[in-house]
N, C-alpha and C positions, 0 to 999 in steps of 0.2 A: 554420554549423552542425554539419558533420561530424570537426570536429577539436574540437567542446565538450569532451566528455569524453577526450579520445584519454591512452592511458597510464593508466586506470584501470577498475578492477574492479569492478562491483556484483553484490550478493545481492540476487535478488527473490523472497520468499514469495510462496507464489501465481501463480507466476508465467506457467503454462501457460497460462492464459486470462482473458479480460473486461481489468480494467486492467493486472495483473501483467503479460500478455502484451502491451498495449500498451507498457506502460512499458519490458518488456525490450527489444521492438523499437527502439523511440526510442532509448534510450541504446547500444545497436549501432551505428546510424544515425550519432551522433554520436562513436562511437570506441571504444567502452567492451566492454569484455570483460563476458559477463553469465553469471551461475549462474543458474540457473534450478531453482527450487527447489519443489516443488511432491509432491501426494500421487499426480499421474498424469503423465504425459507427451502425453495427448493433452488438446485443448482442449479444452474444452465447446463448444465453438461450431464445433468439427470442422476439417480442415483442417490444414495442415502444422503437428506439433507447433512452438513456440515456438524453442526452442537451436537447432535446424534454421535458421528466420526469420535469428536471430542470425548464424549463419556464413553465410548469403546476403549477409548485410551486409557482413561481410569481416571481423566480431569474431571473438575466441575465445568458446567457449559451451560450456558443462557441463550437464546435466539431474542433479540430485541428488534423488531419493526424499526427500521431506519430510514429516512431519508436526509442524508446530511445538507442539503439545502432548506431544510427545515431546521430551524437554531434550537427551538423546543425537542425535536426528536433528536438532535446528536446530544443536546446535553443529558436528554434521557439514555441515550444508549451508555455514555461515559458513566453516570450514576448508578448504571445495572451493576457496574464493577462490585458497588459495596456490598454484594450479598457474598462477595468470597473475600472481604478485608480490605478492597480500594484498589484504583487500577494501579498497577505498575508500568505498565508497558501499554502504548496507543499507536497502533499501525494504522494510518491514513492511507487507507488504500483506496476507497472507492472512486472511481472514476469514469470517464466515457470518452471516447476515441472518435474520432470523424475525419474523414476526407472531406475538401472544400475548397473548391476556388477562391481566391480573396479578393477578386476583385464584385465577388456575388455572396460573401457573407454578407449575412443581416446581424441587424443588431440583437433582433431574438436569440437567433443561434450562437451568436458570439456571448450573451449573456447567461444563455443556457449552458453552454460548456464550462462556462468559469465559475458559475455559482459553485456547480459539483466538483471540479477538479482545484481549484482554487479557493474560494472561500469554506468548502468544506473542510480543507485542508488546515486555512490557519483557525478557525473556528473550535476543530476539532483537537488541535495542538493547545488551544487557548484553554478549552475548559478540561483538560488530562492535566497540564501542566499547575494548572490552580488548584486541583483536589492535590497534586503530587506533593506541593510545596506546601498549601494547607496542612496537613499529614505529615510532614515532615518525613515524606520517605524516598522522595526524588524518584529520579525513573527514567526511562525509554521513551522517547519518541521515534518512529519514524516513517517517513512519507516517500511516497510512491510517485516517485520522479518519471523520467523517461530519456533513454538515450536522443529524444527529439527534445529536451529539456537541456541539452547540450550543443546541440545545433540545431540551425534550420534547414527545414525543409519543404521543397515546393508542394502545394496541394494539401499542407496539414497546418496552416498560418496559427490555426487557432489552437489547434492542440500544442503545437513546438509553444504559443505564449506561454498556453496554462504551465507547460510543465516547467517553460524559466523560468517561472514567476515561484513554484515550489519548490527551485534549487535556491535561489536566493532567496524565499523566507524560511528553508533548512539554515541558512549562513546566518541568518539575521537573529532568530529566537535562538538557536546556541550559543550565539555570545551572548545575548540578553539572560537564556535560561542555567545557562551553565553553572555560575555562582551560586545556583539555587539546589543544584544538585540533579538537572535534569538535562539529559544527553537529545541532542537534536539530531537525527541525520538522516541521508535520504539514498534509496537505490532507486538505482536508473538502469531499467532492464532494457534490454533490444528489444530482438523479434522473439516473443513468446508465444507458443500457441496455446491460445486460449480464443474461447467464443469470439473476442473483440475481432482477431486476428483471421478468424475464418470464419465468422458469421459478418460483423459491426462491419469491419472493413476488409474483406476476403484479400488477405496476402498469404499467407499459409496453404499450401496445396493448390495454389496456381501458377498458371505461367511466370508472373513478375514473383513470387515468392522463390520460383527455383532460381532467380536470377540475382535474388536477394543472398543465396548462399554463397554464391562467389566471391562476396565480399565480406562474409563470417571465416574466419580464421579456422576455429573449430568444426565448419562446415556441415552444423546442425543447427536448430532451429532450437531456443530455449522450451524448457518445460516450466510450469508452476511450481515443481520441486527444486529448481535450482535457484529462484527469489526467495523460498521460505527458507534456503538454507545460508542464505545472506540475510535474512531478518531473523531467525536464529540467533548467528554471531552479533549482531547487534543491541539484540535485546539482552544479551548476554553479560556476565562480568569478563568475558574473553574480550569485548569491545569497553570496559570500564574508562580505558583513555582516549576511545574515540569520540569525536565533537565535532559537530558541523562539517561533516563529510559527505562526499558523493561516491557510491559504492557501484560501478559500473558494471553491470552483469549483462554481457550482449556476447560472451565468445570470441573477444576481440573486435569486433565488428568497428566501436567508435577510434580504436587508438590508430588501426592500423588500415582504413580504408581509403 
C-alpha cells in the first residue's frame, strides 16, 4: 500500500479536518504529494496541522488557504499542485452540514449551502479536469456526496438537495470526461464521527445518535479513516475501470434500513 499512489499529486479541499484530513494522510502514506486546501490550517479536532502530517509521512505537502465559494481561490488550490508536477487526483471534500425545516429555509441559507456543496464541487472538478486533460495525464476526481444524496430525509432538505446534485454531477461528468482519461466517482458516507456530526449538527454521542445505531448493521458510527480507505481505492489504479460510480460507506444503513 505504501506505493499505491507514488508519483502522484492530490488536491484535497476541506483537507485540514475530518474526512479530508484522513484522506490527505492516507494518500501521503500511499506515496502521494498532497495539497491541503482549506479555510484554516488548524484542524477542528485540534492537533498537528494536516500538511505537517503529510510531510511526516515522507510526502511533499502544501497548505493553501482556500474558500471553495471563491473561484479564484479554488483555482489557485488546483494550480498549487504544479509545485509537485500537476494534479492527478482531485478530492472535492469541502462541505457544510445543516439541519433545517423546509418551510423556514431562507434564500440566503439555501444559497450559502449550495455554493459550498455544489458550486465548489462543480468548479473544483472543472479546474482539475482541465489541467489533467491539457497536460495529457488523465486522473481521478472524487466527490464527497452522502447517503443523504441517495434518499430524502425530513429536516435536512437543503443538504439532501445538495448531495443529490453532487451524485448526478458525478455521473454526468464521468460520461463527458471518461473519454479524456479522467475518472469521476462519488463517495457517499453515512454517519461518520467528525465535528460535523458532533458539533455542527449533534448526532454522534446523543440519544438520537444511539437510535441511529440500531439502523446500522455494523452497529457503529463510521470513522474518517473508513472514508479515506474508499478514497484511496478510487484514487488508485485498483479502480482504473471504475468510473461514474457511487461508493456507499455507511455500515450497511442505506441498503438495509
